C-alpha positions in Angstrom: -78.0 -62.2 24.1 -74.3 -61.8 23.5 -71.7 -61.4 26.3 -71.2 -57.8 25.5 -75.0 -57.3 25.8 -74.8 -58.9 29.2 -72.1 -56.5 30.2 -74.1 -53.5 29.2 -77.2 -55.0 31.0 -75.7 -54.6 34.4 -74.7 -51.4 36.3 -71.3 -52.8 37.2 -70.6 -53.9 33.6 -71.6 -50.5 32.2 -69.4 -48.8 34.8 -66.5 -51.1 33.9 -66.9 -50.1 30.2 -67.2 -46.4 31.0 -64.2 -46.5 33.3 -62.0 -47.9 30.6 -62.8 -45.0 28.3 -62.6 -42.4 31.1 -59.1 -43.8 31.9 -58.0 -43.5 28.3 -59.5 -40.1 27.2 -59.4 -36.9 29.2 -62.2 -35.3 27.2 -64.5 -38.2 28.1 -63.4 -38.0 31.7 -64.3 -34.3 32.0 -67.7 -34.7 30.2 -68.7 -37.7 32.4 -67.7 -35.8 35.5 -69.9 -32.8 34.7 -72.9 -34.7 33.4 -72.6 -37.0 36.4 -72.5 -34.0 38.7 -75.8 -32.8 37.0 -77.5 -36.2 37.4 -76.3 -37.2 40.9 -79.0 -36.6 43.5 -76.2 -36.0 46.0 -73.5 -34.3 43.9 -71.5 -32.6 46.7 -69.8 -29.3 46.4 -67.1 -28.5 43.8 -64.3 -26.4 45.3 -62.2 -24.5 42.7 -58.7 -23.8 43.8 -56.7 -21.1 42.2 -59.7 -19.8 40.1 -60.5 -16.2 40.5 -64.1 -15.7 41.4 -64.4 -19.5 41.7 -67.7 -19.4 43.6 -69.3 -17.5 40.8 -68.1 -19.7 37.9 -70.9 -21.6 36.3 -70.5 -25.4 35.8 -70.2 -26.6 32.3 -73.4 -28.1 30.9 -72.9 -31.4 29.2 -75.6 -33.5 27.4 -76.1 -37.2 27.0 -75.5 -36.8 23.3 -72.2 -35.1 23.8 -70.9 -37.8 26.1 -72.0 -40.5 23.7 -70.3 -38.7 20.8 -67.0 -38.3 22.7 -67.0 -42.0 23.6 -67.6 -43.0 20.0 -64.7 -40.7 18.9 -62.3 -42.0 21.5 -59.2 -43.8 20.1 -59.3 -47.2 21.6 -57.5 -49.0 18.8 -54.7 -50.2 21.1 -55.4 -53.4 23.1 -56.9 -52.8 26.5 -54.1 -53.6 29.0 -54.3 -55.8 32.0 -53.7 -52.8 34.3 -56.5 -50.8 32.6 -58.9 -53.6 33.1 -57.9 -54.0 36.7 -58.2 -50.3 37.4 -61.6 -50.1 35.7 -62.9 -53.2 37.5 -61.7 -51.8 40.8 -63.5 -48.6 40.1 -66.7 -50.4 39.2 -66.7 -52.7 42.3 -65.7 -49.8 44.6 -68.7 -47.8 43.5 -71.3 -50.5 44.0 -73.9 -49.0 46.3 -76.9 -50.7 48.0 -77.9 -48.2 50.6 -78.4 -45.0 48.5 -78.8 -43.8 44.9 -76.3 -44.8 42.3 -73.6 -42.2 41.8 -73.4 -39.8 38.9 -71.1 -41.9 36.7 -73.4 -45.0 37.1 -76.3 -42.8 36.1 -74.4 -41.5 33.0 -73.5 -45.1 31.9 -77.2 -46.0 32.2 -78.3 -43.3 29.7 -79.6 -45.0 26.5 -77.3 -43.2 24.1 -74.2 -43.6 26.3 -75.0 -47.2 26.9 -75.1 -47.8 23.1 -71.9 -45.8 22.6 -70.2 -48.2 25.1 -71.0 -51.2 23.0 -67.7 -51.2 21.1 -65.9 -50.9 24.4 -67.9 -53.9 25.8 -66.9 -56.0 22.8 -63.3 -55.1 23.2 -63.5 -56.0 26.9 -64.9 -59.4 26.1 -61.9 -60.0 24.0 -59.5 -58.7 26.7 -61.1 -60.6 29.6 -61.2 -64.4 28.7 -62.0 -65.1 32.4 -65.4 -63.3 32.2 -67.4 -66.6 32.1 -64.8 -68.8 33.7 -66.3 -71.5 36.0 -65.3 -72.5 39.5 -61.8 -73.8 40.0 -60.6 -75.9 42.9 -57.7 -73.4 43.7 -58.9 -70.4 45.6 -57.8 -67.5 47.8 -59.3 -66.3 51.0 -58.5 -62.8 52.2 -58.1 -61.9 55.9 -58.0 -58.2 56.4 -55.5 -58.5 59.2 -51.7 -59.0 59.5 -50.4 -62.5 59.0 -49.5 -62.7 62.7 -53.1 -62.0 63.6 -54.8 -63.9 60.8 -57.3 -66.6 61.7 -57.8 -70.1 60.3 -60.2 -70.4 57.4 -63.8 -71.2 58.5 -64.1 -74.9 59.1 -67.7 -74.9 60.4 -69.8 -73.1 57.7 -72.9 -74.8 59.1 -72.6 -72.9 62.3 -72.0 -69.6 60.4 -75.1 -70.2 58.3 -77.2 -71.1 61.3 -76.1 -67.9 63.0 -76.6 -65.8 59.9 -80.2 -67.2 59.4 -81.1 -66.5 63.0 -79.7 -63.0 62.7 -81.6 -62.3 59.5 -84.9 -63.6 61.0 -84.5 -61.6 64.1 -83.6 -58.5 62.1 -86.7 -59.0 59.9 -88.9 -59.3 63.0 -87.5 -56.1 64.5 -87.8 -54.2 61.2 -91.4 -55.1 60.9 -92.1 -53.6 64.3 -89.6 -50.7 64.3 -89.5 -49.5 60.7 -92.1 -47.7 58.6 -93.3 -49.3 55.4 -92.5 -46.2 53.5 -89.4 -47.1 51.5 -88.5 -43.4 51.1 -88.0 -43.0 54.9 -84.5 -42.3 56.0 -83.9 -45.8 57.4 -80.9 -48.0 56.7 -79.5 -51.2 57.9 -78.5 -54.6 56.5 -78.2 -54.6 52.7 -75.9 -57.6 51.8 -77.3 -60.9 50.6 -74.8 -63.4 52.1 -72.4 -63.9 55.1 -69.2 -62.5 53.7 -66.8 -64.5 55.9 -67.5 -67.7 53.8 -66.2 -66.1 50.5 -63.1 -67.1 48.6 -61.9 -66.1 45.1 -59.9 -67.7 42.3 -58.8 -64.2 41.1 -55.2 -63.3 41.2 -54.1 -61.7 44.5 -54.0 -58.1 43.2 -57.5 -58.6 41.9 -58.8 -60.1 45.1 -57.4 -57.1 47.0 -58.9 -54.5 44.7 -62.3 -55.9 43.9 -64.0 -55.3 47.2 -67.5 -53.8 47.7 -67.9 -51.2 50.5 -64.2 -51.4 51.4 -63.3 -50.1 54.9 -59.9 -48.9 53.6 -57.9 -51.7 55.0 -54.1 -51.2 54.8 -52.9 -54.8 55.3 -54.2 -58.2 54.2 -53.2 -61.8 54.6 -53.8 -64.1 51.6 -54.6 -67.7 52.4 -54.3 -70.4 49.7 -57.5 -72.6 49.7 -58.5 -75.7 47.8 -62.0 -77.1 47.6 -64.4 -79.2 45.6 -67.9 -80.7 45.7 -71.3 -79.8 44.4 -70.8 -76.3 42.9 -73.7 -74.2 41.7 -72.7 -71.7 39.0 -74.4 -68.3 39.1 -73.7 -66.7 35.7 -76.6 -64.3 35.4 -79.4 -62.6 37.2 -81.7 -65.3 36.0 -79.6 -67.9 37.8 -79.8 -65.9 41.0 -83.5 -65.5 40.6 -84.0 -69.2 40.2 -82.0 -69.8 43.4 -84.2 -67.3 45.2 -87.4 -69.0 43.9 -86.2 -72.4 45.0 -84.9 -71.3 48.4 -86.5 -68.0 49.4 -86.0 -66.1 52.6 -88.2 -63.0 53.0 -86.2 -59.9 53.9 -88.7 -57.2 52.9 -88.8 -55.2 56.1 -85.0 -55.3 56.6 -84.0 -54.5 53.0 -86.9 -52.4 51.8 -85.4 -49.0 52.5 -81.9 -49.6 51.3 -82.8 -51.5 48.1 -85.4 -49.0 47.2 -82.8 -46.3 46.7 -80.7 -48.5 44.4 -83.5 -50.0 42.4 -86.5 -47.6 42.8 -88.7 -50.6 43.6 -91.3 -50.8 46.4 -92.4 -54.4 47.0 -91.4 -57.7 48.6 -87.7 -58.7 48.7 -86.1 -62.2 49.1 -82.6 -63.6 49.2 -81.5 -67.2 49.3 -82.1 -69.2 52.4 -78.4 -70.3 52.6 -79.1 -73.1 55.2 -81.5 -74.7 52.8 -79.2 -74.2 49.8 -76.5 -76.0 51.8 -78.6 -79.2 51.8 -78.0 -79.5 48.1 -74.8 -77.6 47.2 -71.4 -77.4 48.8 -70.6 -74.0 47.3 -72.1 -71.2 45.1 -69.8 -69.6 42.5 -70.6 -66.1 41.1 -68.8 -65.7 37.8 -67.2 -62.4 36.8 -69.9 -62.0 34.1 -72.6 -62.9 36.6 -71.4 -60.1 38.9 -71.0 -57.5 36.2 -74.4 -58.2 34.5 -76.4 -58.5 37.7 -75.0 -56.9 40.9 -76.6 -53.7 42.0 -79.6 -54.1 39.7 -83.2 -55.2 40.2 -83.7 -58.9 39.6 -87.3 -60.0 39.4 -88.0 -63.4 41.1 -91.7 -63.6 40.2 -94.7 -61.2 39.9 -94.5 -60.3 43.6 -90.9 -60.7 44.7 -87.6 -59.4 43.7 -84.0 -59.6 44.8 -80.5 -58.0 44.6 -77.0 -59.5 44.5 -75.2 -57.5 47.2 -72.0 -57.9 49.0 -70.3 -60.3 46.5 -67.2 -59.8 44.4 -66.4 -60.9 40.8 -65.4 -64.6 40.4 -66.1 -65.4 44.1 -67.2 -68.6 45.8 -69.3 -68.9 48.9 -68.7 -72.2 50.8 -71.8 -73.7 52.4 -70.2 -76.9 53.7 -66.9 -78.0 55.0 -65.5 -78.8 51.6 -62.6 -76.3 51.5 -59.3 -76.5 53.1 -56.2 -74.3 53.5 -53.8 -75.6 51.0 -50.0 -75.9 50.5 -47.9 -72.8 50.4 -47.4 -70.1 53.0 -49.8 -67.4 53.8 -48.8 -64.1 52.2 -49.0 -60.6 53.8 -49.7 -57.7 51.5 -49.8 -54.0 52.3 -51.4 -51.0 50.6 -48.9 -48.5 49.3 -49.4 -45.0 50.9 -53.2 -45.4 51.2 -53.7 -45.7 47.4 -55.1 -48.5 45.2 -51.7 -50.2 44.8 -50.8 -53.3 46.9 -47.4 -54.8 47.4 -46.2 -58.1 48.9 -44.3 -57.8 52.1 -40.6 -58.6 51.5 -40.7 -61.6 53.9 -43.5 -63.3 51.9 -42.1 -65.7 49.3 -43.6 -66.9 46.1 -46.0 -64.0 45.3 -44.2 -63.0 42.1 -46.1 -65.9 40.4 -49.5 -64.6 41.4 
């Protein structure tokens, strides 16, 4: 399987490809919007401003074949810019959902003819993103979503965090067995992530680290902390790597994840995630490559005939530290602030050295 095949295998990779075309071609943007509106189980209401008789105007009807044809006819001969990649990746990560149906654009990208039409885009992205399969590096960044004056030291006792996480998951599972119905279609929701997020760092550049955030809470300020670490690093580059980790170190989370993960995968059955305390006995850290994230996050990953899993709550090119093998490194912390509530971040003037990042 080629790298472009891997990209198109995962919902996040397909959304990345689709977002690149949508950002470059207004006709594709419009067609994807209307077809996504048709497919989305929760499409919302479209309000037309300045349109006479707007409430009575019929929505355009767009087909899978029409969207695929528009994508194939898009002019993407120019190199895909770094900004276009960042915007498309941010769009993909921001729309990762684990507690409800995929949104309309994700559903459009998954249609067979659209997916095939995106193949040339995937091939161009592979050329434009040499870091797709990049392995772990010792230089990392941690993001604290607070001002520098209120930021905390990086976690120096991962063992305590993992012990607390394990106890919380086990307690949550016991409560869910008692309190929740076994019907996955019931309107229940709760814990959906598959790791304790406070142990994550990334090697991505600062702007990428600030934009590539699942389920963002709309933070307006962040402190970037330079981190350096090494040790026994497990590389997760695909869904198969994640499935193997779950087979070797399984933690059953069926009752607590059943309802949320049913909506994103359509599967009713047993669910597992890695038992991170056990993983820490062998590995100092687990690194999820960008390709691993794009090809596997938000999709069903079979572990065996009875169990499945989901990669949830991660970010592209992120590392989860399981032992005390990472340290805050040389260089000052840097404070960044979102510009007017949008997707653009700027370094605070008092923070030196960020121009190199």
